Structures are given as structure tokens and as C-alpha cells.
DSSP file (Angstrom, degrees, kcal/mol; ACC not computed):
  #  RESIDUE AA STRUCTURE BP1 BP2  ACC     N-H-->O    O-->H-N    N-H-->O    O-->H-N    TCO  KAPPA ALPHA  PHI   PSI    X-CA   Y-CA   Z-CA
    1    1 A X              0   0    0      0, 0.0     2,-0.5     0, 0.0    29,-0.2   0.000 360.0 360.0 360.0 146.1    2.4  -14.1   -1.7
    2    2 A X        -     0   0    0     27,-1.3    30,-0.1    32,-0.0    29,-0.1  -0.984 360.0-121.8-129.3 119.4   -0.4  -12.1   -0.2
    3    3 A X        -     0   0    0     -2,-0.5     2,-0.3     1,-0.1     0, 0.0  -0.148  22.3-125.9 -61.4 151.7   -3.5  -11.2   -2.3
    4    4 A X        -     0   0    0      1,-0.1    40,-0.1    29,-0.0    41,-0.1  -0.723  21.7-116.0 -94.6 147.9   -4.6   -7.7   -2.9
    5    5 A X     >  -     0   0    0     39,-0.5     4,-2.4    -2,-0.3     5,-0.2  -0.388  29.5-110.8 -72.4 161.4   -8.0   -6.4   -2.0
    6    6 A X  H  > S+     0   0    0      1,-0.2     4,-2.5     2,-0.2     5,-0.2   0.873 119.8  54.3 -62.2 -37.0  -10.1   -5.2   -4.9
    7    7 A X  H  > S+     0   0    0      2,-0.2     4,-2.4     1,-0.2    -1,-0.2   0.903 108.8  48.1 -64.2 -41.2   -9.8   -1.6   -3.7
    8    8 A X  H  > S+     0   0    0      2,-0.2     4,-2.5     1,-0.2    -2,-0.2   0.942 112.6  48.1 -64.2 -46.7   -6.0   -1.9   -3.7
    9    9 A X  H  X S+     0   0    0     -4,-2.4     4,-2.1     1,-0.2    -2,-0.2   0.908 112.8  48.7 -60.4 -43.2   -6.0   -3.3   -7.2
   10   10 A X  H  X S+     0   0    0     -4,-2.5     4,-1.4     2,-0.2    -1,-0.2   0.892 110.7  50.8 -64.8 -40.4   -8.3   -0.6   -8.4
   11   11 A X  H  X S+     0   0    0     -4,-2.4     4,-1.4     2,-0.2    -2,-0.2   0.911 108.8  51.2 -64.6 -42.7   -6.2    2.1   -6.9
   12   12 A X  H  X S+     0   0    0     -4,-2.5     4,-2.2     1,-0.2     3,-0.4   0.926 110.1  49.6 -59.3 -44.8   -3.1    0.8   -8.4
   13   13 A X  H  < S+     0   0    0     -4,-2.1    -1,-0.2     1,-0.2    -2,-0.2   0.757 107.3  55.5 -68.7 -23.7   -4.8    0.7  -11.9
   14   14 A X  H  < S+     0   0    0     -4,-1.4    -1,-0.2    -3,-0.2    -2,-0.2   0.810 116.1  37.2 -73.6 -30.0   -5.9    4.3  -11.3
   15   15 A X  H  < S+     0   0    0     -4,-1.4     2,-0.3    -3,-0.4    -2,-0.2   0.745 117.7  44.3 -93.2 -27.1   -2.3    5.4  -10.7
   16   16 A X  S  < S-     0   0    0     -4,-2.2    -1,-0.1    -5,-0.2     2,-0.0  -0.868  82.1-105.5-126.5 152.4   -0.3    3.3  -13.2
   17   17 A X     >  -     0   0    0     -2,-0.3     4,-3.6     1,-0.1     5,-0.3  -0.267  50.9 -92.8 -67.5 163.2   -0.6    2.2  -16.8
   18   18 A X  H  > S+     0   0    0      1,-0.2     4,-1.9     2,-0.2     5,-0.1   0.865 122.0  40.1 -52.7 -52.0   -1.7   -1.4  -17.4
   19   19 A X  H  > S+     0   0    0      1,-0.2     4,-1.6     2,-0.2    -1,-0.2   0.936 120.4  44.8 -66.2 -44.8    1.7   -3.1  -17.7
   20   20 A X  H  > S+     0   0    0      1,-0.2     4,-2.7     2,-0.2    -2,-0.2   0.877 109.5  57.5 -66.4 -36.5    3.2   -1.1  -14.9
   21   21 A X  H  X S+     0   0    0     -4,-3.6     4,-2.6     1,-0.2    -1,-0.2   0.899 104.9  51.1 -60.2 -41.1    0.1   -1.6  -12.8
   22   22 A X  H  X S+     0   0    0     -4,-1.9     4,-2.1    -5,-0.3    -1,-0.2   0.900 111.0  48.3 -63.2 -39.9    0.5   -5.4  -13.1
   23   23 A X  H  X S+     0   0    0     -4,-1.6     4,-2.4     2,-0.2    -2,-0.2   0.907 111.3  49.8 -66.3 -42.2    4.1   -5.0  -11.9
   24   24 A X  H  X S+     0   0    0     -4,-2.7     4,-2.8     2,-0.2     5,-0.2   0.913 109.9  51.1 -64.1 -42.7    3.1   -2.8   -9.0
   25   25 A X  H  X S+     0   0    0     -4,-2.6     4,-2.4     1,-0.2    -1,-0.2   0.921 110.4  49.8 -58.8 -43.7    0.4   -5.3   -8.0
   26   26 A X  H  X S+     0   0    0     -4,-2.1     4,-2.4     2,-0.2     5,-0.3   0.914 111.2  48.3 -61.7 -43.9    3.0   -8.1   -8.1
   27   27 A X  H  X>S+     0   0    0     -4,-2.4     4,-3.3     1,-0.2     5,-0.7   0.921 112.0  49.2 -63.4 -44.6    5.4   -6.1   -5.9
   28   28 A X  H  X5S+     0   0    0     -4,-2.8     4,-0.8     1,-0.2    -1,-0.2   0.895 113.4  47.1 -63.3 -39.0    2.7   -5.3   -3.4
   29   29 A X  H  <5S+     0   0    0     -4,-2.4   -27,-1.3    -5,-0.2    -2,-0.2   0.905 124.6  29.5 -67.2 -41.3    1.7   -8.9   -3.2
   30   30 A X  H  <5S+     0   0    0     -4,-2.4     3,-0.3   -29,-0.2    -2,-0.2   0.833 131.4  28.9 -92.6 -34.8    5.2  -10.3   -2.8
   31   31 A X  H  <5S+     0   0    0     -4,-3.3    -3,-0.2    -5,-0.3    -2,-0.1   0.556 127.4  39.0-106.2 -10.4    7.2   -7.6   -1.1
   32   32 A X  S  <<S+     0   0    0     -4,-0.8    -1,-0.2    -5,-0.7     2,-0.2  -0.286  92.8 122.0-132.1  46.5    4.5   -5.9    1.0
   33   33 A X  S  > S-     0   0    0     -3,-0.3     4,-2.3    -6,-0.1     6,-0.2  -0.482  77.3 -94.6-108.5 176.4    2.5   -8.9    2.0
   34   34 A X  T  4>S+     0   0    0      1,-0.2     5,-3.2     2,-0.2     6,-0.3   0.853 120.7  49.0 -61.5 -37.8    1.5  -10.5    5.2
   35   35 A X  T >45S+     0   0    0      3,-0.2     3,-0.9     1,-0.2    -1,-0.2   0.939 113.3  45.0 -69.3 -46.2    4.4  -12.9    5.4
   36   36 A X  T 345S+     0   0    0      1,-0.2    -2,-0.2    -6,-0.1    -1,-0.2   0.869 119.2  41.8 -65.8 -37.7    7.1  -10.3    4.7
   37   37 A X  T 3<5S-     0   0    0     -4,-2.3    -1,-0.2    38,-0.0    -2,-0.2   0.323 111.2-116.6 -95.2   8.3    5.6   -7.8    7.1
   38   38 A X  T < 5S+     0   0    0     -3,-0.9    -3,-0.2    -4,-0.3    -4,-0.1   0.911  74.4 131.8  56.6  46.2    4.8  -10.3    9.9
   39   39 A X    > < +     0   0    0     -5,-3.2     3,-2.2    -6,-0.2    -4,-0.2  -0.219  32.2 173.2-116.8  39.3    1.1   -9.7    9.6
   40   40 A X  T 3   +     0   0    0     -6,-0.3     3,-0.1     1,-0.3    -5,-0.0  -0.187  65.6  25.0 -52.9 137.0    0.1  -13.3    9.4
   41   41 A X  T 3  S+     0   0    0      1,-0.3    -1,-0.3     0, 0.0     2,-0.2   0.329  88.6 132.6  89.6  -6.7   -3.7  -13.8    9.5
   42   42 A X    <   -     0   0    0     -3,-2.2    -1,-0.3     1,-0.1    -8,-0.1  -0.546  52.2-130.8 -77.6 143.1   -4.4  -10.3    8.1
   43   43 A X     >  -     0   0    0     -2,-0.2     4,-1.6    -3,-0.1     5,-0.2  -0.428  27.1-103.5 -83.9 164.6   -7.0  -10.2    5.3
   44   44 A X  T  4 S+     0   0    0      1,-0.2   -39,-0.5     2,-0.2     4,-0.5   0.864 124.7  53.0 -55.3 -36.0   -6.4   -8.3    2.1
   45   45 A X  T >4 S+     0   0    0      1,-0.2     3,-1.0     2,-0.2     4,-0.4   0.891 106.1  51.6 -68.2 -39.1   -8.7   -5.5    3.4
   46   46 A X  T >4 S+     0   0    0      1,-0.2     3,-0.5     2,-0.2     4,-0.3   0.799 106.1  56.2 -66.9 -27.3   -6.7   -5.3    6.6
   47   47 A X  T 3X S+     0   0    0     -4,-1.6     4,-2.4     1,-0.2     3,-0.4   0.601  83.8  87.6 -78.6 -11.7   -3.5   -4.9    4.5
   48   48 A X  H <> S+     0   0    0     -3,-1.0     4,-3.7    -4,-0.5     5,-0.4   0.885  79.9  59.6 -56.1 -41.7   -4.9   -1.9    2.7
   49   49 A X  H <> S+     0   0    0     -3,-0.5     4,-1.4    -4,-0.4    -1,-0.2   0.907 111.6  39.2 -56.6 -44.9   -3.7    0.6    5.3
   50   50 A X  H  > S+     0   0    0     -3,-0.4     4,-1.9    -4,-0.3    -1,-0.2   0.936 119.1  46.0 -70.6 -47.7   -0.1   -0.4    4.8
   51   51 A X  H  X S+     0   0    0     -4,-2.4     4,-2.3     1,-0.2    -2,-0.2   0.879 111.4  51.7 -66.8 -38.4   -0.3   -0.7    1.0
   52   52 A X  H  X S+     0   0    0     -4,-3.7     4,-2.9    -5,-0.3    -1,-0.2   0.877 106.9  55.5 -64.7 -36.0   -2.2    2.5    0.6
   53   53 A X  H  X S+     0   0    0     -4,-1.4     4,-2.3    -5,-0.4    -2,-0.2   0.925 108.6  46.8 -61.6 -44.7    0.5    4.3    2.6
   54   54 A X  H  X S+     0   0    0     -4,-1.9     4,-1.9     1,-0.2    -2,-0.2   0.923 114.4  47.5 -62.9 -44.0    3.2    3.0    0.2
   55   55 A X  H  X S+     0   0    0     -4,-2.3     4,-2.6     2,-0.2    -2,-0.2   0.898 110.5  52.5 -64.5 -40.6    1.1    4.0   -2.8
   56   56 A X  H  X S+     0   0    0     -4,-2.9     4,-2.4     2,-0.2     6,-0.3   0.947 110.1  46.7 -61.5 -49.6    0.4    7.5   -1.3
   57   57 A X  H  <>S+     0   0    0     -4,-2.3     5,-1.9     1,-0.2     6,-1.3   0.878 114.0  49.0 -62.3 -37.4    4.0    8.3   -0.7
   58   58 A X  H ><5S+     0   0    0     -4,-1.9     3,-0.8    -5,-0.2    -1,-0.2   0.905 112.2  47.9 -68.5 -41.0    5.0    7.1   -4.2
   59   59 A X  H 3<5S+     0   0    0     -4,-2.6    -2,-0.2     1,-0.2    -1,-0.2   0.858 111.9  48.9 -68.7 -35.4    2.2    9.2   -5.8
   60   60 A X  T 3<5S-     0   0    0     -4,-2.4    -1,-0.2    -5,-0.2    -2,-0.2   0.480 109.9-125.7 -81.4  -2.0    3.2   12.3   -3.8
   61   61 A X  T < 5S+     0   0    0     -3,-0.8    -3,-0.2    -4,-0.3     3,-0.1   0.725  72.6 131.4  61.8  23.1    6.8   11.6   -4.8
   62   62 A X  S   <S-     0   0    0     -5,-1.9     2,-0.3     1,-0.3    -4,-0.2   0.874  84.7 -17.8 -67.9 -37.8    7.8   11.7   -1.2
   63   63 A X  S    S-     0   0    0     -6,-1.3    -1,-0.3    -9,-0.1    -2,-0.3  -0.966  82.6 -88.2-158.2 163.5    9.7    8.5   -1.8
   64   64 A X     >  -     0   0    0     -2,-0.3     4,-2.5    -3,-0.1     5,-0.2  -0.318  38.5-112.6 -71.4 160.6    9.8    5.8   -4.4
   65   65 A X  H  > S+     0   0    0      1,-0.2     4,-2.5     2,-0.2     5,-0.2   0.904 120.1  54.5 -59.4 -40.7    7.5    2.8   -4.1
   66   66 A X  H  > S+     0   0    0      1,-0.2     4,-2.4     2,-0.2    -1,-0.2   0.926 109.4  46.4 -58.5 -45.7   10.6    0.7   -3.5
   67   67 A X  H  > S+     0   0    0      2,-0.2     4,-2.3     1,-0.2    -1,-0.2   0.885 111.3  52.1 -65.5 -38.8   11.7    2.9   -0.6
   68   68 A X  H  X S+     0   0    0     -4,-2.5     4,-2.2     2,-0.2    -1,-0.2   0.912 111.4  46.7 -63.6 -42.3    8.2    3.0    0.9
   69   69 A X  H  X S+     0   0    0     -4,-2.5     4,-2.4     2,-0.2    -2,-0.2   0.887 109.9  53.4 -68.5 -37.8    8.1   -0.8    0.8
   70   70 A X  H  X S+     0   0    0     -4,-2.4     4,-1.6     2,-0.2    -2,-0.2   0.907 108.9  50.1 -61.2 -40.5   11.6   -1.0    2.3
   71   71 A X  H  X S+     0   0    0     -4,-2.3     4,-3.1     1,-0.2     8,-0.2   0.917 109.6  51.0 -62.8 -42.5   10.4    1.2    5.1
   72   72 A X  H  X S+     0   0    0     -4,-2.2     4,-0.7     1,-0.2    -2,-0.2   0.891 108.4  52.1 -60.6 -39.6    7.3   -1.1    5.6
   73   73 A X  H  < S+     0   0    0     -4,-2.4    -1,-0.2     2,-0.2    -2,-0.2   0.819 112.7  45.1 -68.3 -29.9    9.6   -4.1    5.7
   74   74 A X  H  < S-     0   0    0     -4,-1.6    -2,-0.2     1,-0.2     2,-0.2   0.946 145.0 -25.0 -75.5 -52.0   11.7   -2.4    8.4
   75   75 A X  H >X  -     0   0    0     -4,-3.1     3,-1.4    -5,-0.1     4,-1.1  -0.663  54.5-159.2-164.6 103.7    8.7   -1.2   10.5
   76   76 A X  H 3X S+     0   0    0     -4,-0.7     4,-2.1     1,-0.3     5,-0.1   0.713  91.1  67.3 -64.0 -20.0    5.4   -0.7    8.8
   77   77 A X  H 3> S+     0   0    0      2,-0.2     4,-2.0     1,-0.2    -1,-0.3   0.866  98.0  52.8 -66.4 -34.9    4.2    1.6   11.6
   78   78 A X  H <> S+     0   0    0     -3,-1.4     4,-2.4    -7,-0.2    -1,-0.2   0.878 107.0  52.9 -65.6 -37.1    6.8    4.2   10.5
   79   79 A X  H  X S+     0   0    0     -4,-1.1     4,-1.9    -8,-0.2     6,-0.2   0.928 107.6  50.9 -62.2 -45.1    5.4    3.9    6.9
   80   80 A X  H  X>S+     0   0    0     -4,-2.1     5,-3.0     1,-0.2     6,-0.8   0.910 111.4  47.8 -59.7 -42.4    1.9    4.7    8.3
   81   81 A X  H ><5S+     0   0    0     -4,-2.0     3,-1.0     4,-0.3    -1,-0.2   0.915 109.5  52.8 -64.9 -42.9    3.2    7.7   10.2
   82   82 A X  H 3<5S+     0   0    0     -4,-2.4    -1,-0.2     1,-0.3    -2,-0.2   0.842 112.0  46.0 -61.1 -34.3    5.1    9.0    7.1
   83   83 A X  H 3<5S-     0   0    0     -4,-1.9    -1,-0.3    -5,-0.2    -2,-0.2   0.531 116.9-112.0 -86.7  -6.7    1.9    8.8    5.0
   84   84 A X  T <<5S+     0   0    0     -3,-1.0    -3,-0.2    -4,-0.6     3,-0.2   0.688  90.9 109.7  82.7  18.8   -0.2   10.4    7.7
   85   85 A X      < +     0   0    0     -5,-3.0    -4,-0.3    -6,-0.2     7,-0.2   0.290  48.6  89.9-105.8   7.4   -2.2    7.2    8.4
   86   86 A X  S    S+     0   0    0     -6,-0.8    -5,-0.2     1,-0.2    -1,-0.1   0.753  87.6  40.5 -81.1 -24.8   -0.7    6.5   11.8
   87   87 A X  S    S+     0   0    0      1,-0.2     2,-0.4    -7,-0.2    -1,-0.2   0.579 112.0  50.1-103.9 -10.5   -3.2    8.4   14.1
   88   88 A X    >   -     0   0    0     -4,-0.1     3,-1.5     1,-0.1     4,-0.4  -0.983  66.5-147.9-134.1 123.4   -6.5    7.6   12.5
   89   89 A X  T 3  S+     0   0    0     -2,-0.4     3,-0.2     1,-0.3     4,-0.2   0.762  99.9  40.9 -62.0 -26.9   -7.6    4.1   11.5
   90   90 A X  T 3> S+     0   0    0      1,-0.2     4,-2.3     2,-0.1    -1,-0.3   0.311  81.0 103.1-105.1   9.1   -9.7    5.3    8.5
   91   91 A X  H <> S+     0   0    0     -3,-1.5     4,-2.3     1,-0.2     5,-0.2   0.877  81.8  52.9 -59.4 -37.4   -7.3    7.9    7.2
   92   92 A X  H  > S+     0   0    0     -4,-0.4     4,-2.4    -3,-0.2    -1,-0.2   0.887 108.7  49.3 -66.1 -37.9   -6.2    5.5    4.4
   93   93 A X  H  > S+     0   0    0      2,-0.2     4,-2.2     1,-0.2    -2,-0.2   0.897 110.9  49.7 -68.7 -40.1   -9.8    4.9    3.3
   94   94 A X  H  X S+     0   0    0     -4,-2.3     4,-1.2     2,-0.2    -2,-0.2   0.910 111.7  49.0 -63.5 -42.1  -10.5    8.7    3.2
   95   95 A X  H >< S+     0   0    0     -4,-2.3     3,-0.6    -5,-0.2     4,-0.3   0.935 111.2  49.2 -62.7 -45.8   -7.4    9.2    1.1
   96   96 A X  H >< S+     0   0    0     -4,-2.4     3,-1.7     1,-0.2    -1,-0.2   0.877 105.5  57.9 -62.9 -38.1   -8.3    6.4   -1.3
   97   97 A X  H 3< S+     0   0    0     -4,-2.2    -1,-0.2     1,-0.3    -2,-0.2   0.811  99.4  59.2 -62.1 -29.3  -11.9    7.8   -1.6
   98   98 A X  T << S+     0   0    0     -4,-1.2     2,-0.4    -3,-0.6    -1,-0.3   0.524 100.9  66.1 -78.3  -3.8  -10.4   11.1   -2.8
   99   99 A X  S <  S-     0   0    0     -3,-1.7     2,-0.2    -4,-0.3   -85,-0.1  -0.969  97.1-108.7-119.3 132.2   -8.7    9.3   -5.7
  100  100 A X              0   0    0     -2,-0.4    -2,-0.1     1,-0.2    -3,-0.1  -0.395 360.0 360.0 -63.3 122.3  -10.8    7.7   -8.4
  101  101 A X              0   0    0     -2,-0.2    -1,-0.2    -4,-0.1   -88,-0.1   0.286 360.0 360.0-143.5 360.0  -10.7    3.9   -8.1
């Protein structure tokens, strides 16, 4: 399991109802975590870029959260590109700022 940053947790709660938000947090921790994505040593804040990408694609209905996480598990760089976070290191933070969390 890989802990979520406070920003990630807040963003999830902004997008999902309480029970579903808890489930989404659990999925992000367990299926989109440092161990699964081979990002050992990364902090919860460093994982935000990947997790925000999955949340963005799910919110925009570009793909389901499950599909976004599967893409991350295959190659998280492809997920970043799909979400528009691949070319700018702070694109995920700018996107999150535009959503109340």
C-alpha cells in the first residue's frame, strides 16, 4: 500500500461521494501505488502526478478510473501523456488548482 497525499485525498473527495471516495482512495493506494508502478522511494507528493492523471481522465470520462490505472500499471508515462501531464512537470498541479479541493 502507498499512502495518498492530502491533496490527492482532498481531490478525490471533491469528485466522489463519501463512500465512493473511500473506495477510490483505497484503489489509488493499492493499485496505483509506488510498489505496483515501480516507483519505490517516491513520496505521496511525488505520486500526485500519476494519480491526478488517472483522476483527470476518469472525471473527463475519457476512460474509466480502472482503465486509467491499468494504463498506469502498463506504463505510467503513457497515462501522463494521455492526461496532458507529460510535457510539463507542474501541469497536474495547475489542473488540480482549477478544481476545488
